[in-house]
C-alpha positions in Angstrom: 194.9 43.3 73.4 196.6 44.5 70.2 199.7 46.0 70.1 200.2 49.4 68.0 202.4 48.7 65.0 204.4 51.2 63.3 203.3 52.0 59.5 205.7 50.7 56.9 206.2 54.0 55.4 207.6 55.3 58.7 209.7 52.2 59.1 211.2 52.9 55.4 211.8 56.2 55.9 215.5 57.3 54.4 215.6 53.6 52.6 215.1 55.8 49.0 212.9 52.8 47.5 210.5 51.8 50.5 211.5 48.0 50.0 210.8 48.0 46.0 214.1 47.2 44.9 214.8 49.2 42.0 212.9 52.5 41.6 211.6 51.4 38.2 210.0 48.4 39.6 207.3 50.5 41.4 206.3 53.0 39.0 202.5 51.5 37.9 201.4 49.9 35.1 203.5 51.7 32.9 206.7 49.5 34.0 204.8 46.3 32.9 203.8 47.8 29.3 200.1 48.8 30.4 197.1 47.1 32.1 195.6 44.0 30.6 196.3 43.4 26.9 197.6 46.9 26.3 199.9 47.1 23.8 198.7 44.3 21.8 198.4 46.5 18.3 200.6 46.6 15.5 204.1 45.8 16.7 203.1 43.0 19.5 203.1 40.0 17.2 204.6 37.9 20.2 201.3 38.2 21.9 198.6 37.8 19.0 198.8 34.0 19.3 197.7 34.0 22.7 194.6 35.9 21.6 194.0 33.6 18.7 193.8 30.5 20.9 191.6 32.3 23.5 188.2 31.6 21.9 186.7 33.7 24.7 188.4 37.0 24.0 186.3 38.0 21.1 182.5 38.7 21.0 179.9 38.6 23.6 179.4 35.8 26.0 177.3 34.7 29.0 174.2 36.6 28.9 171.1 35.5 27.8 167.3 37.2 27.1 165.4 37.4 30.5 162.2 37.1 29.0 163.5 33.8 26.8 161.6 30.8 27.6 163.3 27.6 26.3 161.2 25.6 23.8 161.0 21.8 23.9 160.3 21.3 20.3 159.6 18.2 18.6 159.2 17.0 15.0 156.0 14.9 14.0 157.9 12.1 12.8 158.7 11.8 16.6 155.1 10.6 17.5 155.4 8.1 14.5 158.5 6.6 15.7 157.7 6.4 19.6 154.0 5.6 19.2 154.0 2.1 20.3 156.6 2.8 23.0 154.3 5.6 24.4 151.1 3.3 24.3 153.2 0.5 25.9 154.5 3.0 28.7 150.8 4.6 29.0 152.0 7.9 28.0 149.5 7.9 25.0 146.1 6.1 24.9 144.2 4.7 22.2 140.7 5.5 21.2 138.7 4.4 18.2 142.0 3.9 16.2 143.3 7.3 17.2 146.3 7.4 19.2 145.7 10.4 22.0 148.7 12.1 23.1 149.1 14.9 26.0 152.2 16.4 24.9 152.6 18.9 27.5 152.4 16.4 30.1 155.5 15.0 28.1 157.2 18.2 28.4 157.1 19.1 24.8 156.1 22.7 24.3 155.7 22.7 20.6 155.6 20.4 17.5 157.0 21.1 14.1 156.6 19.6 10.8 159.4 17.6 9.8 158.5 13.8 8.7 155.4 12.0 7.9 152.7 10.5 9.7 150.7 7.0 8.8 148.8 6.7 12.0 145.9 9.0 13.2 147.0 11.1 16.2 145.3 13.4 18.5 148.1 15.6 20.1 147.3 18.2 22.8 150.3 20.8 22.9 150.8 24.7 23.3 152.1 25.4 20.0 152.2 23.9 16.6 153.7 24.7 13.2 151.1 25.2 10.1 153.4 22.5 8.4 152.6 20.2 11.7 149.0 20.7 11.6 148.8 20.0 8.0 150.8 16.8 8.4 148.6 15.2 11.2 145.4 16.6 9.6 146.3 14.9 6.3 146.7 11.6 8.2 143.2 12.0 9.6 144.4 13.3 13.1 144.1 16.7 15.0 146.4 19.3 17.1 144.4 20.6 19.9 145.9 23.8 21.0 145.1 25.9 24.2 143.3 28.9 22.3 141.2 26.3 20.3 140.1 24.5 23.6 138.9 27.5 24.9 137.0 28.6 21.9 135.4 25.3 21.9 134.0 25.7 25.5 133.0 29.2 24.8 131.0 28.1 21.9 128.9 25.6 23.7 127.9 28.5 26.1 126.7 30.7 23.8 123.6 28.8 22.4 
């Protein structure tokens, strides 16, 4: 069973400061110059280096778009450099001199056009830049996009 305990205020009656020492120590935020970083204006030159060192003090931090999905983009030259390795590890196959790569299975969402290609590639991917399509088709290969695959199927049905 708990016992009733007298309130601190009733025990401190008549003590003038109620256990806070000097009266000026219990006046609120004004006794410490304000709350937080208050008073860091013109005359608070002593405090300024603390703000300069803290890189997270200024600016926005910590929030990202809710609808943003991260792109895993790869340059065209990636396929040229790793073609032998992908064939060896069976992540790609070769059909009639064309290296067939399913980039979506490798976790690649987009192909962009930096670099050059000397081999023929058939790359299946969700997105590709116009420059990437130009580079791959210039070497005799193709990039298969999802909307193109749907169009090919629909064109065969409507005969």
